[in-house]
N, CA, C and O of each residue as an XYZ file, in Angstrom:
936
protein
N       0.629     -1.230      0.124
C      -0.060      0.106      0.024
C       0.983      1.303      0.333
O       0.527      2.405      0.030
N       2.206      1.314      0.840
C       3.044      2.651      1.111
C       3.474      2.646     -0.059
O       3.764      3.826     -0.259
N       3.737      1.995     -1.095
C       4.922      1.531     -1.972
C       3.477      1.903     -3.468
O       3.743      2.518     -4.501
N       2.642      1.558     -3.263
C       1.181      2.693     -4.613
C       1.527      4.015     -4.004
O       2.238      4.757     -4.681
N       1.186      4.361     -2.995
C       0.962      5.637     -3.039
C       2.296      6.281     -2.874
O       2.194      7.507     -2.872
N       3.702      5.777     -2.712
C       4.488      6.643     -2.905
C       5.092      6.710     -4.531
O       5.984      7.483     -4.881
N       4.435      5.775     -5.389
C       4.471      5.619     -6.817
C       3.325      6.949     -7.335
O       3.702      7.753     -8.188
N       2.333      7.021     -6.894
C       1.612      8.127     -6.811
C       2.247      9.218     -6.960
O       2.411      9.741     -8.062
N       2.747      9.765     -5.692
C       3.823     10.959     -5.178
C       3.786     11.067     -6.338
O       2.992     11.818     -6.905
N       5.128      9.920     -7.274
C       6.391     10.709     -7.707
C       5.934     11.039     -8.785
O       6.560     11.909     -9.391
N       4.256     10.275     -9.633
C       3.929     10.520    -10.784
C       3.341     12.180    -11.242
O       3.177     12.787    -12.300
N       3.143     12.477     -9.727
C       2.393     13.347     -9.820
C       3.270     14.824     -9.826
O       2.724     15.887    -10.121
N       4.817     14.707     -9.426
C       5.580     15.595     -9.172
C       6.322     15.411    -10.558
O       7.035     16.378    -10.828
N       6.323     14.511    -11.394
C       6.756     14.584    -12.787
C       6.009     15.130    -13.006
O       6.134     16.300    -12.644
N       4.552     14.729    -13.811
C       3.472     15.980    -13.949
C       3.966     17.148    -13.844
O       4.820     17.593    -14.610
N       3.491     17.736    -12.915
C       4.057     19.166    -12.263
C       4.975     19.797    -12.899
O       4.768     20.922    -13.355
N       6.235     19.111    -13.036
C       7.579     19.910    -13.475
C       7.546     19.366    -14.843
O       8.562     19.457    -15.532
N       6.457     18.795    -15.319
C       7.178     18.789    -17.223
C       5.929     20.255    -17.554
O       6.190     21.120    -18.390
N       4.604     20.262    -16.708
C       3.688     21.259    -16.825
C       4.884     22.798    -16.664
O       4.980     23.716    -17.478
N       5.635     22.639    -15.390
C       6.455     23.793    -15.464
C       6.718     24.243    -16.447
O       6.388     25.335    -16.910
N       7.814     22.844    -17.194
C       8.858     23.154    -17.593
C       8.026     23.997    -19.173
O       8.364     25.010    -19.786
N       6.907     23.069    -19.387
C       6.239     23.871    -20.872
C       5.527     25.141    -20.519
O       5.375     26.047    -21.338
N       5.230     25.175    -19.674
C       4.765     27.059    -18.819
C       5.852     27.946    -19.965
O       5.645     28.632    -20.966
N       7.317     27.428    -19.066
C       8.723     28.033    -19.288
C       8.657     28.043    -20.583
O       8.259     29.144    -20.965
N       8.909     27.164    -21.622
C       9.394     27.460    -22.776
C       8.256     28.096    -23.152
O       8.410     29.255    -23.539
N       7.310     27.717    -23.146
C       5.988     29.048    -23.941
C       6.352     30.618    -23.511
O       6.464     31.481    -24.382
N       6.502     30.872    -22.305
C       6.815     31.938    -21.780
C       8.208     32.546    -22.416
O       8.330     33.582    -23.069
N       9.172     31.647    -22.054
C      10.430     31.952    -23.430
C      10.030     32.820    -24.773
O      10.289     33.989    -25.062
N       9.263     31.749    -25.520
C       9.103     32.180    -26.696
C       8.164     33.625    -26.646
O       8.369     34.677    -27.252
N       7.015     33.256    -25.656
C       6.165     34.445    -26.263
C       7.258     36.424    -25.909
O       7.352     37.534    -26.432
N       7.795     35.648    -24.706
C       8.864     36.934    -24.245
C      10.069     37.564    -25.830
O      10.281     38.694    -26.270
N      10.481     36.465    -26.164
C      11.329     36.244    -27.456
C      10.038     37.171    -28.714
O      10.519     38.206    -29.174
N       8.981     36.930    -29.071
C       8.139     37.122    -30.219
C       8.160     38.836    -29.675
O       8.564     39.761    -30.380
N       7.654     38.972    -28.340
C       7.327     40.423    -27.870
C       8.916     41.015    -28.307
O       8.975     42.075    -28.931
N      10.022     40.369    -27.993
C      11.370     41.556    -27.951
C      11.797     41.904    -29.142
O      12.504     42.873    -29.417
N      11.126     40.669    -30.238
C      11.356     41.205    -31.717
C      10.412     41.836    -31.919
O      10.988     42.922    -31.858
N       9.244     42.136    -32.149
C       8.325     43.106    -32.183
C       8.977     44.836    -31.589
O       8.832     45.825    -32.309
N       9.403     44.885    -30.739
C       9.430     45.900    -30.273
C      10.369     46.650    -30.684
O      10.484     47.848    -30.942
N      11.426     45.196    -30.716
C      12.456     45.972    -31.542
C      12.598     46.656    -33.157
O      13.254     47.564    -33.666
N      11.632     45.704    -33.595
C      11.384     46.328    -34.555
C      10.597     47.578    -34.693
O      10.676     48.252    -35.720
N       9.555     48.032    -33.320
C       8.391     49.112    -33.837
C       9.885     50.060    -33.477
O      10.061     50.921    -34.339
N      10.928     50.049    -32.414
C      11.820     50.784    -32.738
C      12.278     51.513    -33.462
O      12.513     52.721    -33.429
N      12.487     50.352    -34.515
C      13.423     50.570    -35.732
C      12.542     51.406    -36.752
O      13.007     52.313    -37.443
N      11.181     50.988    -36.770
C      10.879     51.906    -37.584
C      10.290     53.228    -37.241
O       9.756     54.059    -37.976
N      10.557     53.238    -35.652
C      10.124     55.004    -35.593
C      11.270     55.626    -35.589
O      11.129     56.847    -35.636
N      12.861     55.092    -35.534
C      13.549     55.607    -35.720
C      14.167     55.626    -37.749
O      15.117     56.019    -38.426
N      13.122     55.062    -37.875
C      13.452     55.034    -39.727
C      12.776     56.609    -39.914
O      13.383     57.559    -40.410
N      11.314     56.643    -39.372
C      10.366     57.641    -39.349
C      10.852     58.901    -39.308
O      10.547     59.768    -40.127
N      12.149     59.162    -37.715
C      12.316     60.073    -37.420
C      13.601     60.573    -38.465
O      13.752     61.778    -38.671
N      14.534     59.534    -39.124
C      15.810     59.887    -39.515
C      14.632     60.193    -41.066
O      15.021     61.317    -41.385
N      13.634     59.866    -41.982
C      13.203     60.261    -42.637
C      12.742     61.576    -42.647
O      12.139     61.965    -43.647
N      12.902     62.241    -41.813
C      12.188     64.161    -41.990
C      13.510     64.741    -41.340
O      13.965     64.489    -40.224
N      13.933     65.447    -42.161
C      15.120     66.321    -41.726
C      14.924     68.101    -41.842
O      13.852     68.648    -42.101
N      16.124     68.754    -41.602
C      16.062     70.322    -41.719
C      16.531     70.497    -43.088
O      17.398     69.946    -43.766
N      15.553     71.588    -43.319
C      15.489     72.114    -45.043
C      15.488     73.874    -44.686
O      15.093     74.428    -43.661
N      16.041     74.445    -45.854
C      16.045     75.547    -45.681
C      16.630     76.257    -47.320
O      17.621     76.002    -48.005
N      15.604     77.126    -47.478
C      16.215     77.635    -48.582
C      15.956     79.367    -49.086
O      15.085     80.060    -48.560
N      16.632     79.736    -49.885
C      17.194     81.349    -49.762
C      16.435     82.223    -51.416
O      16.873     82.330    -52.561
N      15.372     82.608    -50.856
C      14.854     83.573    -52.066
C      15.346     85.001    -52.484
O      14.254     85.487    -52.188
N      15.699     85.542    -52.701
C      15.798     87.239    -53.292
C      15.360     87.733    -54.308
O      15.425     87.230    -55.429
N      14.803     88.910    -53.974
C      13.570     89.311    -55.159
C      13.558     90.938    -55.023
O      13.796     91.473    -53.940
N      13.337     91.498    -55.911
C      12.995     92.984    -55.742
C      11.658     93.473    -55.799
O      10.933     93.583    -56.788
N      11.335     93.865    -54.122
C       9.636     94.217    -54.431
C       9.446     95.163    -54.980
O       8.259     95.293    -55.278
N      10.336     96.277    -55.412
C       9.947     97.597    -55.847
C      11.418     97.944    -56.752
O      12.515     97.508    -56.403
N      11.218     98.736    -57.868
C      12.052     99.335    -58.229
C      12.784    100.010    -57.654
O      13.978    100.118    -57.932
N      12.076    100.716    -56.543
C      12.762    102.445    -56.350
C      14.053    101.291    -54.785
O      15.138    101.679    -54.352
N      13.472    100.254    -54.480
C      13.764     99.359    -52.992
C      14.965     98.562    -53.469
O      15.239     98.066    -54.562
N      15.690     98.603    -52.117
C      17.054     97.720    -52.084
C      16.394     96.064    -52.200
O      15.313     95.740    -51.707
N      16.879     95.574    -52.604
C      16.696     93.400    -53.119
C      16.520     93.216    -51.424
O      17.210     93.769    -50.567
N      15.317     92.214    -51.197
C      15.469     91.586    -50.454
C      15.450     90.245    -50.304
O      15.160     89.487    -51.230
N      15.793     89.815    -48.993
C      16.343     88.413    -48.839
C      15.098     87.762    -48.263
O      14.258     88.442    -47.674
N      14.937     86.086    -48.474
C      13.884     85.566    -47.649
C      14.408     84.054    -47.373
O      14.421     83.140    -48.197
N      14.796     84.009    -46.154
C      15.063     82.916    -46.196
C      14.345     82.071    -44.778
O      14.101     82.177    -43.576
N      14.245     81.212    -45.936
C      12.551     79.745    -45.364
C      13.351     78.828    -44.470
O      14.510     78.496    -44.721
N      12.716     78.467    -43.490
C      13.130     77.003    -42.790
C      12.444     76.179    -42.600
O      11.676     76.499    -41.693
N      12.205     74.925    -43.074
C      11.380     74.203    -42.574
C      11.680     73.279    -42.598
O      12.552     73.185    -41.733
N      11.429     71.627    -43.454
C      11.406     70.471    -42.922
C      11.258     69.690    -44.671
O      10.841     70.316    -45.645
N      11.560     68.720    -44.690
C      11.553     67.645    -45.988
C      11.518     66.333    -45.630
O      12.098     65.830    -44.668
N      10.831     65.796    -46.420
C      10.581     64.213    -46.101
C      10.648     63.556    -47.214
O      11.088     64.164    -48.189
N      10.287     62.333    -47.345
C      10.450     61.191    -48.488
C       9.692     62.066    -49.516
O      10.329     62.600    -50.424
N       8.265     62.242    -49.398
C       7.435     62.884    -50.356
C       6.658     63.940    -50.400
O       5.676     64.058    -51.133
N       7.205     65.014    -49.353
C       6.936     66.510    -48.930
C       7.810     67.269    -48.788
O       8.868     66.658    -48.942
N       8.067     68.866    -48.453
C       8.535     69.736    -47.917
C       7.813     70.422    -47.384
O       6.677     70.336    -47.850
N       7.976     71.491    -46.135
C       7.469     72.306    -45.417
C       8.281     73.424    -44.848
O       9.438     73.392    -44.429
N       7.549     74.287    -44.909
C       7.916     75.585    -44.303
C       7.287     75.820    -42.564
O       6.173     75.408    -42.242
N       8.182     76.509    -41.624
C       7.461     76.935    -40.745
C       8.357     78.431    -40.294
O       8.192     78.909    -39.171
N       9.029     78.892    -41.014
C       9.682     80.061    -40.576
C      10.248     80.862    -41.776
O      10.487     80.093    -42.708
N      10.486     81.921    -42.009
C      10.679     82.881    -42.842
C      11.548     84.301    -42.256
O      11.030     85.130    -41.508
N      12.555     84.354    -42.621
C      13.184     85.527    -41.751
C      13.943     86.429    -42.968
O      14.686     85.861    -43.769
N      13.744     87.574    -43.022
C      13.513     88.669    -43.892
C      14.524     89.781    -44.084
O      14.161     90.939    -43.877
N      15.631     89.547    -44.422
C      16.215     90.335    -44.753
C      16.106     91.696    -45.855
O      15.343     91.644    -46.820
N      16.946     92.873    -45.581
C      17.251     94.217    -46.898
C      18.468     94.334    -47.155
O      19.374     94.416    -46.326
N      18.601     94.355    -48.798
C      20.203     94.601    -48.935
C      20.880     95.876    -48.123
O      20.289     96.904    -47.791
N      21.923     95.631    -47.948
C      22.589     97.072    -47.621
C      21.704     98.242    -46.109
O      21.744     99.468    -45.997
N      21.007     97.204    -45.197
C      20.402     97.845    -44.165
C      20.652     96.158    -43.122
O      20.194     95.020    -43.221
N      21.405     96.699    -42.389
C      21.675     95.480    -41.558
C      20.307     95.863    -40.064
O      19.769     94.975    -39.403
N      20.131     96.926    -39.944
C      19.499     97.023    -39.355
C      17.692     96.747    -39.591
O      16.844     97.092    -38.768
N      17.456     96.178    -40.671
C      15.829     95.645    -41.085
C      16.300     93.885    -41.124
O      17.290     93.252    -41.493
N      14.726     93.510    -40.408
C      14.855     92.045    -40.249
C      13.578     91.881    -39.751
O      13.198     92.658    -38.874
N      12.662     90.787    -40.255
C      11.311     90.649    -40.005
C      11.388     89.229    -40.151
O      11.846     88.614    -41.113
N      10.710     88.601    -38.707
C      10.975     87.143    -38.552
C       9.208     86.219    -38.742
O       8.550     85.841    -37.773
N       8.966     86.120    -39.580
C       7.440     85.376    -39.596
C       7.368     83.660    -39.077
O       7.784     82.924    -39.971
N       6.985     83.019    -37.991
C       6.862     81.709    -37.586
C       4.771     81.650    -37.761
O       3.828     82.429    -37.629
N       5.053     79.918    -38.195
C       3.509     79.789    -38.779
C       3.500     78.079    -38.671
O       4.569     77.475    -38.580
N       2.746     77.666    -38.681
C       2.534     76.414    -38.535
C       2.973     75.495    -39.776
O       2.423     75.705    -40.858
N       3.979     74.446    -39.661
C       4.372     73.494    -40.743
C       2.891     72.933    -41.788
O       1.813     72.357    -41.639
N       3.958     73.732    -43.168
C       3.308     73.986    -44.210
C       3.010     72.558    -45.137
O       2.643     71.654    -44.386
N       3.077     72.144    -46.544
C       3.089     71.102    -47.127
C       3.151     71.366    -48.196
O       2.068     71.823    -48.560
N       4.269     71.318    -49.416
C       4.462     71.325    -51.152
C       5.178     70.519    -51.762
O       6.020     69.936    -51.079
N       5.123     70.283    -52.857
C       5.794     69.229    -53.319
C       7.140     70.203    -53.893
O       8.157     69.599    -54.233
N       7.110     71.455    -53.969
C       7.908     72.211    -54.565
C       9.392     72.369    -53.892
O       9.566     73.325    -53.135
N      10.333     71.570    -54.115
C      11.819     71.842    -53.212
C      12.418     72.991    -53.306
O      13.060     73.557    -52.421
N      12.145     73.470    -54.749
C      13.243     74.914    -55.113
C      12.908     75.679    -53.812
O      13.811     75.837    -52.991
N      11.592     76.194    -53.555
C      11.275     77.501    -53.053
C      10.232     77.756    -52.017
O       9.655     78.768    -51.619
N      10.187     76.436    -51.707
C       8.997     75.710    -50.600
C       7.628     76.285    -50.775
O       7.181     76.932    -49.827
N       7.028     76.170    -51.658
C       5.983     77.275    -52.428
C       5.554     77.991    -52.491
O       4.377     78.222    -52.768
N       7.138     79.173    -52.027
C       6.901     80.621    -52.102
C       6.633     81.166    -53.163
O       7.364     81.119    -54.152
N       5.328     81.875    -53.089
C       5.605     82.719    -54.731
C       5.703     84.369    -53.789
O       5.293     84.595    -52.650
N       6.477     85.435    -54.879
C       6.060     86.956    -54.458
C       5.765     87.685    -55.563
O       6.530     87.892    -56.505
N       4.866     87.999    -55.467
C       3.686     88.628    -56.756
C       3.155     90.040    -55.893
O       3.086     90.215    -54.676
N       2.918     90.682    -56.683
C       2.013     91.658    -56.393
C       0.600     91.432    -56.113
O      -0.001     91.241    -57.171
N      -0.055     91.387    -55.231
C      -1.530     90.507    -54.689
C      -2.230     91.576    -54.347
O      -3.438     91.369    -54.237
N      -1.668     93.205    -54.039
C      -2.724     94.019    -54.079
C      -2.993     95.226    -55.005
O      -3.606     96.270    -54.781
N      -2.328     94.760    -56.161
C      -2.193     95.942    -56.850
C      -1.615     97.670    -57.066
O      -1.982     98.579    -57.812
N      -0.508     97.549    -55.970
C      -0.180     99.066    -55.747
C       0.713     99.115    -56.053
O       1.109    100.257    -55.820
N       2.062     98.082    -56.881
C       3.222     98.363    -57.047
C       4.233     97.835    -56.807
O       5.274     97.833    -57.463
N       3.839     97.041    -55.239
C       5.075     96.446    -54.475
C       4.458     95.079    -54.405
O       3.259     94.806    -54.358
N       5.593     94.188    -54.406
C       5.042     93.086    -54.554
C       5.287     92.417    -53.526
O       6.383     92.502    -52.971
N       4.141     91.490    -53.005
C       4.278     91.157    -51.918
C       4.294     90.009    -51.615
O       5.479     89.856    -51.910
N       3.824     88.484    -51.073
C       4.728     86.767    -50.883
C       3.348     86.329    -50.477
O       2.572     86.945    -49.747
N       3.116     84.867    -51.215
C       2.270     83.810    -50.120
C       3.159     82.527    -50.637
O       3.962     82.305    -51.544
N       2.505     81.743    -49.447
C       3.309     80.114    -49.483
C       2.378     79.469    -49.366
O       1.358     79.878    -48.810
N       2.542     78.015    -49.990
C       1.634     77.207    -50.152
C       1.071     76.589    -48.993
O       2.020     75.937    -48.559
N       0.109     76.401    -48.236
C      -0.416     75.980    -47.202
C      -0.097     74.435    -47.032
O       0.769     73.963    -46.296
N      -1.066     73.665    -47.950
C      -1.221     72.386    -47.978
C      -1.325     71.824    -49.189
O      -1.604     72.583    -50.117
N      -1.153     70.542    -49.446
C      -1.417     69.636    -50.716
C      -2.702     68.537    -50.761
O      -2.732     67.338    -50.483
N      -3.609     69.343    -51.169
C      -4.973     68.915    -50.807
C      -5.291     67.678    -52.168
O      -4.502     67.797    -53.105
N      -5.913     67.018    -52.257
C      -6.428     65.965    -53.003
C      -6.802     66.148    -54.352
O      -6.710     65.419    -55.339
N      -7.236     67.258    -54.176
C      -8.139     67.736    -55.101
C      -7.374     69.416    -55.631
O      -6.379     69.827    -55.034
N      -7.926     70.120    -56.639
C      -7.172     71.258    -56.837
C      -7.450     72.548    -55.991
O      -7.130     73.677    -56.362
N      -7.938     72.320    -55.079
C      -7.918     73.262    -53.720
C      -6.739     73.804    -53.332
O      -6.631     73.455    -52.156
N      -5.517     74.638    -53.707
C      -4.309     74.865    -52.688
C      -5.019     76.154    -51.875
O      -6.020     76.658    -52.384
N      -4.486     76.695    -50.582
C      -4.849     77.341    -50.099
C      -3.584     77.933    -50.041
O      -2.680     77.313    -50.601
N      -3.232     79.288    -49.338
C      -2.138     79.822    -48.829
C      -2.166     80.718    -47.782
O      -3.116     81.391    -47.381
N      -0.805     80.651    -47.297
C      -0.534     81.804    -46.464
C      -0.117     83.256    -46.968
O       0.640     83.204    -47.937
N      -0.454     84.610    -46.511
C      -0.601     85.105    -47.348
C       0.099     86.521    -46.389
O      -0.034     86.672    -45.174
N       0.760     87.333    -47.224
C       1.730     88.900    -46.572
C       1.957     89.341    -47.765
O       2.513     89.021    -48.816
N       1.099     90.532    -47.080
C       1.155     92.173    -48.153
C       2.126     93.474    -47.120
O       1.977     93.809    -45.944
N       2.962     93.878    -48.020
C       3.807     94.480    -48.343
C       2.812     95.514    -47.862
O       1.621     95.706    -48.111
N       3.995     96.314    -46.834
C       3.330     97.594    -45.737
C       4.530     99.002    -46.720
O       5.630     99.193    -46.203
N       4.213     99.742    -47.894
C       5.245    101.090    -48.045
C       5.520    101.281    -47.224
O       6.724    101.043    -47.127
N       4.921    101.799    -45.964
C       4.629    102.791    -44.526
C       5.611    102.151    -43.541
O       6.324    102.658    -42.675
N       5.460    101.062    -43.878
C       6.829    100.661    -42.532
C       7.350     99.651    -43.086
O       7.883     98.834    -42.335
N       7.359     99.426    -44.370
C       8.493     98.532    -44.653
C       8.494     97.006    -44.357
O       9.386     96.223    -44.683
N       6.995     96.619    -43.481
C       6.865     95.059    -43.291
C       6.041     94.615    -43.983
O       5.248     95.176    -44.739
N       6.218     93.453    -43.720
C       4.944     92.472    -44.452
C       4.019     91.986    -43.510
O       4.392     91.694    -42.374
N       2.882     91.873    -43.858
C       1.579     92.337    -43.070
C       0.921     91.211    -43.416
O       0.745     90.921    -44.599
N       0.437     90.369    -42.291
C      -0.464     88.622    -43.132
C      -1.900     89.525    -42.997
O      -2.360     90.384    -42.245
N      -2.381     88.639    -44.428
C      -4.058     88.909    -44.608
C      -4.960     87.815    -44.576
O      -5.151     87.067    -45.534
N      -5.615     87.707    -43.268
C      -6.136     86.360    -43.613
C      -7.278     86.830    -45.021
O      -7.383     86.174    -46.057
N      -7.757     87.636    -44.821
C      -9.046     87.803    -46.164
C      -8.388     87.154    -47.565
O      -9.120     86.331    -48.115
N      -7.024     87.438    -48.247
C      -6.450     86.439    -49.349
C      -6.400     85.100    -48.781
O      -7.011     84.358    -49.551
N      -6.008     84.541    -47.914
C      -6.216     83.414    -47.455
C      -7.324     82.616    -47.706
O      -7.293     81.426    -48.020
N      -8.457     83.424    -47.534
C      -9.697     82.708    -47.584
C     -10.100     82.138    -48.946
O     -10.811     81.169    -49.212
N      -9.414     83.057    -49.786
C      -9.565     82.571    -51.267
C      -8.640     81.268    -52.133
O      -7.432     81.340    -52.363
N      -9.421     80.257    -52.475
C      -8.814     79.256    -52.818
C      -7.908     79.402    -54.315
O      -8.218     80.270    -55.131
N      -7.197     78.807    -54.465
C      -6.090     78.881    -55.732
C      -6.325     80.102    -56.587
O      -6.832     80.265    -57.697
N      -5.586     81.198    -55.364
C      -5.703     82.655    -56.520
C      -4.725     82.660    -57.646
O      -3.560     82.284    -57.774
N      -5.806     83.342    -58.584
C      -4.360     83.912    -59.964
C      -4.864     85.463    -59.862
O      -6.000     85.849    -60.139
N      -3.737     86.299    -59.390
C      -3.971     87.417    -59.664
C      -3.865     88.386    -61.205
O      -2.734     88.378    -61.692
N      -4.854     89.141    -61.930
C      -4.898     89.315    -62.954
C      -4.440     90.854    -62.638
O      -5.243     91.678    -62.199
N      -2.845     91.209    -62.948
C      -2.537     92.492    -63.026
C      -3.044     93.430    -63.807
O      -3.662     94.419    -63.414
N      -2.810     93.160    -64.859
C      -3.486     94.026    -66.402
C      -5.405     94.436    -65.747
O      -5.833     95.590    -65.720
N      -5.913     93.690    -65.477
C      -7.096     94.227    -65.068
C      -7.667     94.793    -63.152
O      -8.535     95.424    -62.550
N      -6.194     93.849    -62.916
C      -6.132     94.082    -61.378
C      -7.594     93.350    -60.657
O      -8.423     93.822    -59.880
N      -7.467     91.924    -61.339
C      -8.835     91.153    -60.629
C      -8.075     90.108    -59.902
O      -6.869     89.868    -59.944
N      -9.111     89.483    -59.165
C      -8.169     88.031    -58.619
C      -9.069     87.043    -58.904
O     -10.137     87.111    -58.296
N      -8.889     86.007    -59.787
C      -9.239     84.749    -59.768
C      -9.089     83.829    -59.017
O      -8.034     83.468    -58.496
N     -10.702     83.130    -58.840
C     -10.196     81.480    -57.686
C     -11.047     80.746    -57.970
O     -12.250     80.998    -58.037
N     -10.174     79.134    -58.290
C     -10.811     78.136    -59.206
C     -11.061     77.369    -57.677
O     -10.308     77.424    -56.705
N     -12.190     76.739    -57.780
C     -12.587     75.775    -56.570
C     -13.921     74.182    -57.225
O     -15.029     74.197    -57.763
N     -13.015     73.110    -56.790
C     -13.895     72.379    -56.940
C     -14.848     71.434    -56.026
O     -14.605     70.240    -55.849
N     -15.503     71.831    -55.698
C     -16.362     71.447    -54.094
C     -17.008     69.246    -54.830
O     -17.670     68.439    -54.178
N     -16.693     69.146    -55.610
C     -17.377     67.498    -55.788
C     -16.780     67.686    -56.972
O     -16.423     68.744    -57.490
N     -16.685     66.445    -57.416
C     -16.477     65.595    -58.929
C     -17.161     66.164    -60.298
O     -16.794     66.149    -61.473
N     -18.784     66.880    -59.361
C     -19.196     67.415    -61.010
C     -20.182     68.514    -60.561
O     -21.276     68.802    -61.046
N     -19.112     69.396    -58.857
C     -19.582     70.967    -59.162
C     -18.212     71.716    -59.314
O     -17.166     71.584    -58.680
N     -18.522     72.478    -60.274
C     -17.210     73.648    -59.766
C     -17.200     75.111    -60.131
O     -17.845     75.617    -61.049
N     -16.222     75.850    -59.126
C     -17.251     77.188    -58.860
C     -15.872     78.447    -59.023
O     -14.800     78.521    -58.422
N     -16.400     79.210    -59.963
C     -15.469     80.158    -60.635
C     -15.296     81.599    -59.549
O     -16.457     81.883    -59.252
N     -14.655     82.275    -59.077
C     -14.790     83.383    -58.322
C     -14.061     84.625    -58.997
O     -12.876     84.406    -59.249
N     -14.438     85.625    -59.268
C     -14.114     86.955    -59.601
C     -13.636     87.728    -58.262
O     -14.220     87.510    -57.200
N     -12.538     88.652    -58.348
C     -12.678     89.338    -56.876
C     -11.698     90.446    -57.319
O     -10.701     90.432    -58.041
N     -12.349     91.428    -56.615
C     -12.010     92.874    -57.167
C     -11.493     93.859    -55.630
O     -12.047     93.497    -54.592
N     -10.821     94.643    -55.556
C     -10.323     95.714    -54.266
C     -11.478     96.880    -54.587
O     -11.507     97.465    -55.670
N     -12.091     97.048    -53.888
C     -13.422     98.257    -53.658
C     -12.756     98.720    -52.439
O     -12.230     97.911    -51.675
N     -12.753    100.041    -52.207
C     -12.301    100.947    -51.722
C     -11.122    100.219    -50.226
O     -11.144    100.522    -49.033
N     -10.201     99.194    -50.981
C      -9.151     98.723    -50.244
C      -9.727     97.296    -49.500
O      -9.095     96.503    -48.802
N     -11.147     97.267    -49.907
C     -11.265     95.862    -49.615
C     -11.047     94.951    -50.104
O      -9.967     95.378    -50.513
N     -11.085     93.663    -50.609
C     -11.366     92.979    -51.627
C     -13.174     92.282    -51.540
O     -13.709     92.218    -50.434
N     -13.653     91.989    -52.336
C     -15.386     92.437    -52.574
C     -15.605     91.530    -54.147
O     -15.426     92.059    -55.244
N     -16.036     90.039    -53.940
C     -16.722     89.549    -54.663
C     -17.239     90.370    -55.909
O     -17.379     91.591    -55.832
N     -17.533     89.624    -57.118
C     -18.151     90.965    -58.073
C     -18.710     89.759    -58.651
O     -19.813     89.903    -59.179
N     -18.247     88.718    -58.666
C     -18.943     87.594    -59.682
C     -18.690     85.995    -59.158
O     -17.722     85.498    -58.582
N     -19.622     85.569    -59.484
C     -19.079     83.742    -59.093
C     -20.189     83.148    -59.847
O     -21.289     83.700    -59.895
N     -19.839     81.640    -60.651
C     -20.510     81.112    -61.526
C     -20.124     79.661    -61.179
O     -18.956     79.306    -61.343
N     -21.112     78.749    -60.675
C     -21.321     77.629    -60.175
C     -21.843     77.312    -61.664
O     -22.584     77.932    -62.427
N     -20.729     75.340    -61.826
C     -20.605     74.924    -62.857
C     -21.601     73.367    -62.233
O     -21.073     72.827    -61.261
N     -22.599     72.869    -62.618
C     -23.302     71.845    -62.095
C     -23.319     70.936    -62.777
O     -24.484     70.602    -62.996
N     -22.222     69.989    -63.519
C     -22.262     68.744    -64.264
C     -23.304     67.713    -64.238
O     -23.770     67.029    -65.149
N     -23.561     67.758    -63.000
C     -24.797     66.386    -62.753
C     -26.122     67.033    -63.569
O     -26.723     66.310    -64.363
N     -26.577     68.498    -63.329
C     -28.258     68.672    -63.268
C     -28.032     69.702    -64.797
O     -28.927     70.371    -65.315
N     -26.667     69.595    -65.269
C     -26.183     70.265    -66.678
C     -26.623     71.695    -66.281
O     -27.428     72.035    -67.147
N     -26.452     72.827    -65.256
C     -27.090     74.004    -65.157
C     -25.837     74.642    -64.841
O     -24.974     73.979    -64.266
N     -25.619     75.914    -65.162
C     -25.025     76.671    -64.502
C     -25.572     77.808    -64.553
O     -26.325     78.187    -65.451
N     -25.075     78.715    -63.157
C     -25.570     79.340    -62.297
C     -24.122     80.625    -61.801
O     -23.180     80.410    -61.038
N     -24.532     82.218    -62.759
C     -23.813     82.874    -62.503
C     -24.371     84.125    -61.506
O     -25.507     84.560    -61.692
N     -23.478     84.696    -60.401
C     -24.182     85.645    -59.875
C     -22.766     86.741    -59.644
O     -21.597     86.428    -59.421
N     -23.495     88.350    -59.820
C     -22.790     89.330    -60.491
C     -22.986     90.649    -59.538
O     -24.065     90.687    -58.947
N     -22.388     91.362    -59.390
C     -22.307     92.079    -58.048
C     -22.634     93.667    -59.212
O     -21.977     94.365    -59.985
N     -24.543     93.568    -58.509
C     -25.001     94.389    -59.386
C     -25.785     95.746    -58.142
O     -26.821     95.567    -57.502
N     -24.852     97.110    -58.105
C     -25.786     98.012    -57.650
C     -25.422     97.614    -55.805
O     -26.151     97.993    -54.889
N     -24.161     96.797    -55.622
C     -23.987     96.555    -54.236
C     -24.173     95.299    -53.716
O     -23.827     94.840    -52.628
N     -25.121     94.504    -55.184
C     -25.836     93.303    -54.540
C     -25.685     92.231    -55.336
O     -25.664     92.435    -56.550
N     -25.578     91.150    -54.936
C     -25.098     89.939    -55.862
C     -26.899     89.769    -56.846
O     -27.970     89.508    -56.300
N     -26.731     89.955    -57.961
C     -27.508     89.229    -58.574
C     -27.502     87.579    -59.628
O     -26.618     87.221    -60.406
N     -28.587     86.971    -59.339
C     -28.142     85.628    -59.223
C     -28.852     85.564    -61.232
O     -29.938     86.084    -61.487
N     -28.140     84.980    -62.175
C     -28.940     83.999    -63.172
C     -28.577     82.363    -63.220
O     -27.724     81.643    -62.701
N     -29.903     82.149    -64.298
C     -29.024     81.119    -64.308
C     -29.465     80.158    -65.853
O     -30.490     80.436    -66.477
N     -28.698     79.253    -66.210
C     -28.910     79.112    -67.460
C     -28.806     77.345    -67.535
O     -28.720     76.684    -66.500
N     -28.834     76.562    -69.231
C     -28.158     75.481    -68.937
C     -26.656     75.906    -69.254
O     -26.211     77.053    -69.244
N     -26.018     74.802    -69.520
C     -24.626     74.538    -70.022
C     -24.755     74.550    -71.244
O     -25.709     73.935    -71.722
N     -23.736     75.327    -72.205
C     -23.463     75.375    -73.252
C     -23.048     73.865    -73.900
O     -22.293     73.194    -73.196
N     -23.424     73.361    -75.011
C     -23.122     71.924    -75.737
C     -21.637     72.247    -75.712
O     -20.823     71.447    -76.174
């Protein structure tokens, strides 16, 4: 009887030992997998961090023929697929006392040469202003950060009104701002703006609805927008 009990005890001990050994082996495998995943994640994060680098470009331009040349030092980042800016430091030729620094949230542009920077007279006063591309949208609707040159102060002042105009183009001959925007795959908008008493006023809005074969034209008449509707031309 005692021998039988002893043998049962030995069998129980062996079973427990095997179970613990199996658990330890499983734990080691799990720990190894966790370690590999953690190492891989760390490597991927390091790779992502290394793919973004500080980047800067220098643009020189004449704001006006009567003024010395301005230098725009544009600072930002570059990644594998895009470039962006976060700061512009402006200096003036032969004037060490002048410096203006503009900081803003990181922009996005495919332009590696100027980081989306465009110098152009945007208020038709004979002095160049500048804008910088804000983002890279899925469609053609491009937004810009805009600054207008103030001849009185020699400084550039941000224009939130211009920034609300999507994909602007500036007609220097007729002193008009044109804008083209797509609201959906079948609906497009064209806007025309004009400076009236130093304010940007929309004077025309054309909506083209391809789905319903309809075109709506709104025109500023006597201070009010008047709407006209018709079928699209074949």
